N, C-alpha and C positions, 0 to 999 in steps of 0.2 A: 308249616315246616319247622322243623328244628335248628335250632341256632346251632352251632357251629363249635363243639363242646373239647375243651383244654383238659389234658389230663397228661399223665408222662408216657414220649417215642420210646424211651431209653433210657436208661440210668444218667446221662447226666449231659439230657436235651429236650426239656420241659416243652412241649407242644402239645397240640391236636394230634389225637390217634381214633382208632377203631372202638363205635360202628357205627355206622348210619343205614344199609339197605330195611336191620329190622329196626332200627331205632326210630325208621322214619313217622311221619303220623300220615293219614289215609290222605285221598286227594279231594277228600270230601271239604275240608278247610276252605279252602283255594274256592270251589267255584267256579264261573263264569268269569265273574270279573276278576278273580286271582289269577287265572288262566293271562287274560289281556293285558293285565297287569305285568302279568312274566314276560308278555313278550312284548311290549313298549320298553320294558329295563332292559334287554341287548346285557350281552355280557364282553369284559373287558379280554379277560384270560384266554391266551389261542398257546396252542404249540405247533412249534414250524413245520412242515414236510421235508425232509430232507431230499435236495436234487429233486422237488418237486419242479413240475412243465406244466403246462399246459391241457389238464388232461380231460377224456371225454365226458366224465361226472361230474366235473368241476368239485368246491368247495363244498363238506360237508361238516356237521358239527358232531362231537360223541361227546355225551355228557358222564364223566366216571361218579360213579358212588363213593369219592370217596376226596380225600389230597393225593396231590401227587406223591405215592411212597411206591413201594415197589409193590405192590397189589398188582399195576399195570403193567407189567413188564411185558406181557405181547404187546401189547400198544406202542412203548416204547422203540421195540425194536421193528415196526410195523412202519413206523416214521422214518427211524433214523437209517432203516438199511434201504428205505427207497419202497416197500414191498406197498403202501398205500398209494404213490403215484407210480408205480407201473403199475397199477389195476387202472389208471383214468381220473385218478384224484390229483385237482392241482393243489390242494392247501386240503387236511384234515387238522380240523381243530380239537384240542381233547383239551373238556374245559375239564375244572378240579373244582368237587365236591365239597362238602362239610360246612356249608354254609346256606344260612337259610334260602328257599327261594330255587336249590339246584336240586330235588327230587325226581329223577329219572320221568317220573311216567307227567310230571307237568311239563318239564322241560321240550319233553317230546311230544306232547298235547298240544304247548304251546309254537312247534316249531320251533324252538330257538336249537333245540338238538335234532340230528336226524334220526341217533340211538341213543340209548340211553342204558346205564349199566346198571340192574336192578337185582329184583329177586321175584318169583312167583309169591310170597306174603305180601308185598307190595300192589304186585299188577295185576294179581287176581283180583283183588279186593277193588280193586279199581274199575276194570271189566264192570265185575258183578254189582259194585254200589253205585258206582259212578258214568257204567253206560258207554266208559272209555273206549272208542276202537283202537285198542293197542293188541298186539301178537309179541309170543317171545319165538326167537327165530333161531335160539343157541344157549349155550350155557356154557361160562368159563370151570366153573367149578362143579365138577359132578358130585359133591355131598357138602352136605350142610355142617358148615366151617365153625359153628358153636357150641361150647362148652362150658362146663363148669370147672375154674379153675381153682382148686386147692392146694398149697402146701403139705407138706412130708412133716415137717417141722410143727407146725399148729396142727390144723386138725382135719387131717385129708378124708376127701370124699368121692372114693372108689367106685360107686355102685349106686342106683336110684337106691337100693335098699338104704344105704349112706344117707340120706336127705333128713330121715326121721330127726326130730330135734335139733337140726342145722338152725344159723342163719343165714340166709344167702341173699349177697347181695346182685340187687335187678336193676339195671337202669331203667326208667319209667318209659310209658308209650310204646316202642314196635315191641320193643323185648320184652316186654308184658305177657303181648299176644302170646311170641312164639315159644316163652317160657310155661303158659299157659295150656300150649298144644302140647309140648313135651310132657308137662305133666299128666295132659287128659290121656297122651298113646299108651303113657308107663304103670298108669292104673293109679296114680299118687295120690293120696288124701294130703291135700293143699293145708292142711288144719297140723298136720303134724310139722311142721316146721315153720319156719317167721322167717319174712321176706322183710328185706332192710332196702330201701330206696337208696340207689348210689348213683356217681358221677361214673366214668369210665376210667378211672385210676386205679390200678390192681395195689395199689397201696394199703389197700382195707383190709386186706386178706393177709397181706404181712405185720399189720397193726394187731390183725387178731378182732375187725371191731366186725368182720364178715367169717364165717370159717370157708365158703365158697363164693365165685363173684362169675358172673356172667361173662364169658370173653370168646375172643376168636382163638382157635386153635392156636392159628399163626402167629398170636400179636403177643397177647400178656403174659400166657406160660413162659417167652423167649426173656420177657423183658425180667420176669422174676427171675427164671435162672439165671441170669445176668448182673444177680443182684445177694448172689451163693444161697440161694433156695432151692428147694428140690421139689417143681411142680406135680400136680398130680390132678388130670385131670376127668376127666367125663362127657366125652363126647356125644351131642346130639343125634348125629348122621347114624351112630351104629346103639341105639337105644331109643329107637320107636319115631327120630322125626327127619327122613332124609330130603329136608328140601335142598335143593341147587343154590348157585350164589354165582352171582357176577353175571347174569344173562342181559342177550342184547333184548331190548326191549322198542318196538317201529310202532309206526302208525300201519293199521289194515291198507290206507290208502298208499304207501310207500311201498307196501307187498304187492299190491296191483296195479301201481302205475310205473314203480319203477325197480321194477327187480332183476335187472340185470344187471345195475347198481348197486343192492345188496347183496349183492352175490359178489361182486368184484370186491366188494366191502371184506366181506366173509371171508375168502381164498388168503387179501392182505393179512388179516388178521390170524387164519391158521398160521400161514407163514410166519410171521411173527412172534405168536404164543409153542410154535415145535420148536425156535431159537431159543427164543426164554426159558423152555423146561431145559432145553440142553444145556445154557450155560450159567448156572445160578448168580457166579461170579461176575457177568456181565451184566446182568440183568442189574446186580445192585448197583455196577456203576453208571447205569444209566439213570438211576431213581437216585441216587445221591449226589452224582456231579454237574447234570444235564438238567433231565424234566422236575425233580423237585430240589433243585440247587438251594433254594429260599425254603425247605423245611428244616433243616439240620439232621439233616436223618442221617444214620452212622451207618457206615459201609458193614462191620461186620455181623452185625443187628441184622439187616438188609441182606446179606445172605444166609442169615441162619433162618429168614423168616420167607427168603425165597425157595428155599432147600424142603421147607414144611410146608410150602403153599403148593409147589409140585405134587404132593400125596394128594390133595384135591381136586388139584386140576387132570390128573394122568390116570387110568384107574385098566382094568382090564380090556372092559370093554371100549374105551378110546382108544387103548391101543389098538383093538381090530376095528375097530368101526372112523376113527381120526375124533380130534380134539374137538369140542363143543356139542359132540352128539351126545341123544338122549335115547335111552332103548327104551321101549313099551313098557317093560314094567316099571323105570325110573319115573318115566313119564303118571305111571300109576299111582307110583308112589306119592309124588307129590301133589294130584291132584287127593290122593285119600288124606294128606297131611294139610292139606287143607282145607278140606272138609273137617277137619278136628280143631283146628284155630278155626269154625262159624264160616269160613268164606265157602258153597257150592258151587261148584265149575266144573267142566266137564274138560276134555283134555282138548277137542276140538276150539272149544273158546280160549283159550290161556296160549295154544302151542300150535305155530306153523314152522314143524320144521325138512319142511320140500325143499327151501332152499339149500340148506348145507345141505340133504344128502345128493341135491344135482350138482353140487360145490367136488362134491367127493365122485362123483360118477363123472366126471368130467377133468378130475386134476386126481387121481387113484394114489398119485404119488405123494400126496400129501401127507398119508397117511403112513406116517413114520416107525409105528409099531412100539 
């Protein structure tokens, strides 16, 4: 597991920021003893479900992939507006990530969390390499949120061809794996540029220590713009690596034994995210004033991130089919991308989207277009 990394969240508030689901290490470092240790530790941090009553499904825990910022706006709405309690949950604990031992796969396998927010880049290797009995049942982000960010005032990197001769800031760990897949997908000669190991602070682009920096489309470019710079992004999703993000990862046994519970959870999540997409300002307020009140978040910056995030959450396909859904083509694109990164896995091994299909079949009004 990785330790929480500190870097600027905004020009005025130094604190932790993105990224975790590709930064995280594989589950092999834990093994059986590690999972046992996680199960024994427990977690103190929770988020109360507004208006919760004694529901038929009792309490569940959701392991978030990072600190409580705007990224989980849909979960905040589902909690604050009572969608979770209406679905039958007496309490839903939203467990903050970003610290050692909070990887979604490990938390779900140790049963400290019922659902974990993760990515195929972590869940896939866990299934293949660790024989982890996990499945992805939906995805919040339809597009790979990663990019290389540079600035117009220094050395802009607008295309794959522009990588030649550049100094690229790449974080060690999982980000190296995804960047290697990006290079393979584009036939890039990795000897044509220099990789500089960096942390998660985009200041290295501002100072010119690197020409481009691996980041989230919804985070560091906005931070750099807030410093008066002109960010230039080279998105991975549009350049050969369409890996989805913030996937809902669960145990196969939970699907087999508690299918109705998971469907109720997904319904509440869809309701929450429909609201979050429709109201970036309220999304930001919930993050800044309620759920992430201890994180020193800035409202204006979180609104900007929410608006940028919506471009990853909503696509023509989700307008037609509903949030969290994946077309067969997108599923295959993810399987192919994982193969580029060294994980050979089938769609059937990684995904079970049948629960979500049933949710929309039973609740067609959830497809809001």
